[in-house]
C-alpha positions in Angstrom: -13.8 17.1 -9.8 -11.0 14.7 -8.8 -10.0 16.9 -5.9 -13.6 17.1 -4.7 -13.9 13.3 -4.9 -10.7 12.9 -3.1 -11.7 15.2 -0.3 -15.1 13.5 0.0 -13.5 10.1 0.4 -11.0 11.5 2.9 -13.8 13.1 4.9 -15.9 10.0 4.9 -13.0 7.8 5.8 -11.8 10.1 8.6 -15.3 10.3 10.0 -15.8 6.6 10.0 -12.4 6.0 11.5 -13.3 8.3 14.4 -16.2 6.0 15.3 -14.0 2.9 15.2 -14.4 0.7 18.3 -10.7 -0.3 18.0 -9.1 3.1 17.7 -10.3 6.7 17.7 -7.3 7.9 15.7 -4.0 6.9 14.4 -2.4 9.1 17.1 -3.6 6.6 19.7 -1.6 3.8 18.2 1.4 3.2 20.4 3.1 0.4 18.5 3.6 -0.9 15.0 1.0 -3.6 15.8 -1.6 -1.0 16.7 -0.8 1.0 13.6 -1.1 -2.1 11.4 -4.5 -3.0 13.0 -5.7 0.6 12.6 -4.7 0.7 8.9 -6.3 -2.7 8.3 -9.5 -1.6 10.0 -9.5 1.8 8.2 -8.7 0.7 4.7 -9.9 -2.8 4.5 -12.6 -3.7 6.9 -14.5 -0.4 6.8 -13.6 1.5 3.6 -12.4 -0.9 1.0 -15.6 -0.3 -1.1 -14.7 3.4 -1.3 -11.4 2.6 -3.0 -12.1 -0.5 -4.9 -12.6 0.3 -8.6 -11.1 3.8 -8.2 -7.8 5.0 -9.4 -4.9 4.3 -7.1 -3.7 7.9 -7.3 -6.8 9.0 -5.4 -5.5 7.2 -2.3 -2.1 8.8 -2.2 -3.1 12.1 -0.5 -5.0 10.3 2.2 -2.3 7.7 2.8 0.4 10.4 2.9 -1.6 12.5 5.3 -2.0 9.5 7.7 1.5 8.2 7.6 4.4 9.5 5.5 5.3 7.1 2.8 9.0 6.4 2.9 9.4 3.9 0.1 7.4 2.4 -2.8 8.1 -0.8 -4.8 6.3 -2.4 -7.7 4.6 -5.8 -7.1 5.0 -8.0 -10.1 3.6 -11.3 -11.3 5.9 -14.2 -11.7 7.3 -14.7 -15.3 7.4 -18.5 -14.5 3.6 -18.8 -14.5 3.0 -16.8 -17.6 2.9 -18.7 -20.9 5.0 -16.0 -22.6 7.3 -15.7 -19.5 6.3 -12.1 -18.9 6.0 -10.3 -15.6 3.1 -7.8 -15.2 2.5 -4.9 -12.8 0.3 -6.4 -10.1 0.4 -3.7 -7.4 2.5 -1.5 -5.2 4.0 -1.9 -1.8 4.0 1.2 0.4 6.5 1.2 3.2 6.5 3.6 6.1 10.0 2.8 7.2 13.2 3.6 5.2 15.2 0.7 3.8 17.7 1.1 6.6 15.0 0.9 9.2 13.5 -2.2 7.6 17.0 -3.9 7.6 17.5 -2.9 11.2 14.1 -4.4 12.1 15.0 -7.6 10.4 18.3 -7.8 12.3 16.6 -7.2 15.6 13.6 -9.4 14.9 11.1 -6.5 15.0 8.0 -6.7 12.9 7.6 -5.1 9.4 4.4 -3.4 8.5 3.2 -4.1 5.0 0.6 -2.2 3.0 0.0 -3.5 -0.5 -2.4 -2.1 -3.1 -3.3 -4.6 -5.8 -4.4 -3.4 -9.3 -7.1 -4.7 -11.5 -5.6 -6.8 -14.3 -3.4 -4.2 -16.1 -1.8 -6.2 -18.8 1.1 -3.8 -18.5 4.4 -5.5 -18.4 6.4 -4.5 -15.3 9.5 -3.4 -17.3 7.3 -1.0 -19.2 6.3 0.7 -15.9 10.0 1.0 -15.0 10.9 2.3 -18.5 8.6 5.3 -18.0 10.6 6.6 -15.0 13.5 8.9 -16.0 16.9 7.4 -15.3 17.8 10.1 -12.7 14.6 9.2 -10.7 14.9 5.4 -11.1 14.7 3.2 -8.0 12.5 2.0 -5.2 11.1 5.3 -4.1 8.1 7.6 -4.3 9.0 8.5 -7.9 7.1 5.4 -8.9 3.7 6.7 -7.7 2.8 9.0 -10.6 3.4 6.2 -13.0 0.9 3.8 -11.5 -1.7 6.4 -10.3 -4.1 5.6 -13.1 -4.3 1.9 -12.3 -7.5 0.7 -10.7 -7.6 -0.6 -7.1 -8.6 -4.3 -6.9 -7.6 -5.0 -3.3 -5.7 -3.7 -0.3 -3.7 -6.0 2.0 -2.3 -4.9 5.4 -0.1 -7.2 7.5 2.7 -7.6 9.9 5.6 -9.8 9.1 8.7 -10.8 11.1 12.2 -11.5 9.9 11.5 -15.2 9.0 8.4 -14.4 6.9 6.0 -15.5 9.6 2.9 -13.5 9.8 2.2 -11.8 13.1 -1.0 -10.3 11.6 -2.2 -12.2 8.5 -3.3 -10.3 5.4 -7.0 -10.1 4.8 -7.1 -12.9 2.3 -7.7 -15.7 4.7 
């Protein structure tokens, strides 16, 4: 049933993307700016309702099929704003460039493409998510994905950022 649902979402999203006035396909994107605009259009402007309220893990096959995910990191709330000084799992950041490529882009003042998936309030402390990962797989990589796949999508943010944290394409919250 989950596979059928995932395939249905993928089919709907791909069909809708093909009718986009901005881009016909991801292959037409010639720059990181085009790719970011396509992903924002595809996942936020047209299809956010398909993903909102669903498990994060249902998005992975579609995301991986569109662009290979190189790196994943956990987004955490600040312990300074919590009365008990705890940090909770807030979402994940998917990166389509390796850490080395991101550092190179920062040094050469090239934009960084960000894709964040925010969770419904999990009440799961961030360190408990990290504790689930076996020590040999620990780190900022795709090994994190299975451990957050059951969280529920609250929002998706896509943006471009340059080395001094100035937005070139603002996230969809404004």
